[in-house]
C-alpha positions as CSV (number, residue, x, y, z in Angstrom):
1,X,132.9,153.5,89.7
2,X,129.6,151.2,89.7
3,X,126.7,152.3,88.0
4,X,124.4,150.1,89.9
5,X,121.3,150.9,91.6
6,X,121.1,151.4,95.1
7,X,119.8,147.9,97.1
8,X,116.6,148.3,99.0
9,X,115.3,145.8,101.6
10,X,112.2,145.6,98.7
11,X,115.1,144.3,96.6
12,X,116.3,141.4,98.6
13,X,112.4,139.9,99.6
14,X,111.0,136.8,98.2
15,X,108.5,136.4,95.8
16,X,105.2,135.7,97.9
17,X,105.2,131.9,96.5
18,X,108.6,131.3,97.2
19,X,108.4,132.2,100.7
20,X,109.3,129.8,103.4
21,X,106.3,128.8,105.7
22,X,106.2,131.1,109.2
23,X,107.0,129.8,112.5
24,X,103.4,129.8,113.3
25,X,102.6,128.5,110.3
26,X,105.1,125.6,110.6
27,X,103.2,125.0,114.1
28,X,100.0,124.6,113.2
29,X,101.0,122.5,110.8
30,X,102.5,119.9,113.3
31,X,99.5,120.0,115.5
32,X,97.2,118.7,112.8
33,X,99.4,116.0,112.3
34,X,99.7,115.2,115.9
35,X,96.3,115.1,116.0
36,X,95.7,113.3,112.9
37,X,97.9,110.5,114.1
38,X,96.5,110.4,117.6
39,X,93.1,109.6,115.7
40,X,94.6,107.2,113.5
41,X,96.5,105.4,116.5
42,X,93.0,105.4,118.5
43,X,91.4,104.1,115.2
44,X,94.0,101.4,115.3
45,X,93.7,100.8,118.6
46,X,89.8,100.2,118.2
47,X,89.8,97.9,115.4
48,X,92.6,95.7,116.7
49,X,90.6,95.2,119.9
50,X,87.4,94.2,117.9
51,X,89.3,91.6,115.5
52,X,91.2,89.9,119.3
53,X,87.7,89.7,120.2
54,X,86.2,88.1,116.8
55,X,89.5,85.8,117.1
56,X,88.6,84.8,120.7
57,X,84.3,84.4,120.0
58,X,85.5,81.9,116.9
59,X,88.4,80.1,119.2
60,X,85.4,79.7,121.5
61,X,82.8,78.7,118.7
62,X,84.7,76.1,117.6
63,X,85.4,74.9,120.9
64,X,82.3,74.2,121.3
65,X,81.4,72.6,118.2
66,X,83.9,70.1,119.1
67,X,81.8,69.1,122.5
68,X,79.2,69.1,120.2
69,X,80.5,67.3,117.7
70,X,82.0,64.8,120.4
71,X,78.5,64.3,122.3
72,X,77.0,63.7,119.2
73,X,79.5,61.0,118.2
74,X,79.3,59.1,121.9
75,X,75.5,59.4,121.6
76,X,73.5,55.7,121.9
77,X,72.5,54.2,119.1
78,X,68.6,54.1,118.0
79,X,67.1,50.9,118.8
80,X,67.1,48.5,116.1
81,X,63.3,47.6,116.4
82,X,62.8,51.6,115.0
83,X,61.1,52.4,118.1
84,X,61.2,56.4,119.3
85,X,62.2,56.9,123.2
86,X,59.3,56.6,125.2
87,X,58.0,53.4,123.5
88,X,56.4,55.1,120.7
89,X,56.3,53.4,117.8
90,X,57.3,55.1,114.0
91,X,53.7,54.4,112.7
92,X,52.3,56.7,115.8
93,X,54.5,59.5,114.8
94,X,53.7,59.5,111.1
95,X,50.4,59.5,112.1
96,X,50.9,62.5,114.2
97,X,52.8,64.3,111.9
98,X,50.1,63.5,109.2
99,X,47.3,65.0,111.4
100,X,50.0,67.9,111.8
101,X,50.2,68.3,108.3
102,X,46.4,68.0,107.1
103,X,45.7,71.2,109.9
104,X,48.3,72.8,108.2
105,X,46.8,72.4,104.8
106,X,43.6,73.3,106.4
107,X,44.6,76.9,107.9
108,X,46.4,77.7,104.6
109,X,43.4,77.2,102.2
110,X,41.8,79.0,104.9
111,X,43.8,82.1,104.8
112,X,43.5,82.0,101.0
113,X,40.2,82.6,100.9
114,X,40.0,85.3,103.9
115,X,42.5,87.2,101.3
116,X,39.7,86.9,98.7
117,X,37.5,88.7,101.1
118,X,37.5,92.7,100.5
119,X,38.7,94.5,103.7
120,X,35.4,96.7,103.5
121,X,33.4,94.2,103.4
Protein backbone atom coordinates (compact mmCIF):
# COMPACT_ATOMS: atom_id res chain seq x y z
CA UNK A 1 0.00 0.00 0.00
CA UNK A 2 2.73 2.37 0.66
CA UNK A 3 5.31 3.18 -1.93
CA UNK A 4 7.45 5.07 0.58
CA UNK A 5 11.02 4.02 0.94
CA UNK A 6 12.08 2.63 4.27
CA UNK A 7 13.24 5.31 6.75
CA UNK A 8 16.70 5.10 8.22
CA UNK A 9 18.49 6.90 11.06
CA UNK A 10 20.28 9.14 8.57
CA UNK A 11 17.00 10.42 7.23
CA UNK A 12 16.14 11.76 10.68
CA UNK A 13 19.52 13.49 11.26
CA UNK A 14 19.66 17.27 10.97
CA UNK A 15 22.16 18.94 8.69
CA UNK A 16 25.32 19.90 10.57
CA UNK A 17 24.66 23.65 10.41
CA UNK A 18 21.19 23.16 11.96
CA UNK A 19 22.25 20.91 14.84
CA UNK A 20 22.01 22.33 18.39
CA UNK A 21 25.26 22.55 20.36
CA UNK A 22 26.32 19.60 22.45
CA UNK A 23 26.17 19.72 26.23
CA UNK A 24 29.97 19.96 26.49
CA UNK A 25 30.00 22.94 24.12
CA UNK A 26 27.29 24.66 26.17
CA UNK A 27 29.29 24.12 29.37
CA UNK A 28 32.40 25.63 27.72
CA UNK A 29 30.40 28.68 26.61
CA UNK A 30 28.95 29.13 30.11
CA UNK A 31 32.40 28.85 31.71
CA UNK A 32 33.79 31.42 29.28
CA UNK A 33 30.87 33.79 29.98
CA UNK A 34 31.39 33.41 33.73
CA UNK A 35 35.12 34.12 33.43
CA UNK A 36 34.38 37.23 31.34
CA UNK A 37 31.76 38.42 33.82
CA UNK A 38 34.12 37.93 36.79
CA UNK A 39 36.95 39.76 35.03
CA UNK A 40 34.58 42.61 34.16
CA UNK A 41 33.35 42.78 37.75
CA UNK A 42 36.93 42.95 39.04
CA UNK A 43 37.77 45.72 36.56
CA UNK A 44 34.70 47.72 37.56
CA UNK A 45 35.57 47.31 41.24
CA UNK A 46 39.10 48.58 40.58
CA UNK A 47 37.86 51.58 38.61
CA UNK A 48 35.27 52.34 41.28
CA UNK A 49 37.87 52.20 44.04
CA UNK A 50 40.15 54.51 42.07
CA UNK A 51 37.28 56.94 41.52
CA UNK A 52 36.44 56.97 45.23
CA UNK A 53 40.11 57.53 46.08
CA UNK A 54 40.32 60.41 43.59
CA UNK A 55 37.18 61.97 45.05
CA UNK A 56 38.66 61.74 48.56
CA UNK A 57 41.89 63.35 47.41
CA UNK A 58 39.94 66.14 45.72
CA UNK A 59 37.97 66.73 48.91
CA UNK A 60 41.19 66.95 50.94
CA UNK A 61 42.72 69.33 48.41
CA UNK A 62 39.61 71.53 48.56
CA UNK A 63 39.79 71.57 52.36
CA UNK A 64 43.45 72.57 52.25
CA UNK A 65 42.68 75.29 49.70
CA UNK A 66 39.91 76.65 51.91
CA UNK A 67 42.24 76.71 54.92
CA UNK A 68 44.97 78.42 52.91
CA UNK A 69 42.49 80.99 51.66
CA UNK A 70 41.28 81.63 55.20
CA UNK A 71 44.87 81.96 56.43
CA UNK A 72 45.67 84.48 53.72
CA UNK A 73 42.51 86.40 54.51
CA UNK A 74 43.41 86.62 58.18
CA UNK A 75 47.09 87.57 57.58
CA UNK A 76 48.13 90.97 58.96
CA UNK A 77 48.25 93.84 56.48
CA UNK A 78 51.69 95.08 55.34
CA UNK A 79 53.19 98.13 57.04
CA UNK A 80 51.92 101.38 55.49
CA UNK A 81 55.47 102.80 55.20
CA UNK A 82 56.25 100.30 52.45
CA UNK A 83 58.88 98.62 54.58
CA UNK A 84 59.57 94.93 54.31
CA UNK A 85 59.52 92.48 57.20
CA UNK A 86 62.69 92.60 59.26
CA UNK A 87 63.14 96.36 58.86
CA UNK A 88 64.46 96.21 55.29
CA UNK A 89 63.30 98.96 53.00
CA UNK A 90 61.97 98.56 49.50
CA UNK A 91 65.08 100.24 48.04
CA UNK A 92 67.35 97.58 49.54
CA UNK A 93 65.23 94.81 48.06
CA UNK A 94 65.18 96.60 44.70
CA UNK A 95 68.98 96.91 44.75
CA UNK A 96 69.41 93.23 45.59
CA UNK A 97 67.09 92.24 42.76
CA UNK A 98 68.98 94.50 40.35
CA UNK A 99 72.25 92.91 41.43
CA UNK A 100 70.76 89.45 40.91
CA UNK A 101 69.45 90.38 37.44
CA UNK A 102 72.83 91.84 36.43
CA UNK A 103 74.65 88.68 37.52
CA UNK A 104 72.10 86.49 35.71
CA UNK A 105 72.66 88.54 32.55
CA UNK A 106 76.43 88.06 32.85
CA UNK A 107 76.04 84.30 33.32
CA UNK A 108 73.69 84.07 30.32
CA UNK A 109 76.14 86.00 28.14
CA UNK A 110 78.99 83.72 29.21
CA UNK A 111 76.94 80.62 28.39
CA UNK A 112 76.15 82.01 24.96
CA UNK A 113 79.88 82.57 24.33
CA UNK A 114 80.63 79.02 25.46
CA UNK A 115 78.06 77.62 23.04
CA UNK A 116 80.01 79.15 20.13
CA UNK A 117 83.27 77.40 21.11
CA UNK A 118 83.74 74.11 19.21
CA UNK A 119 83.90 71.01 21.40
CA UNK A 120 87.12 69.73 19.79
CA UNK A 121 89.09 72.80 20.90
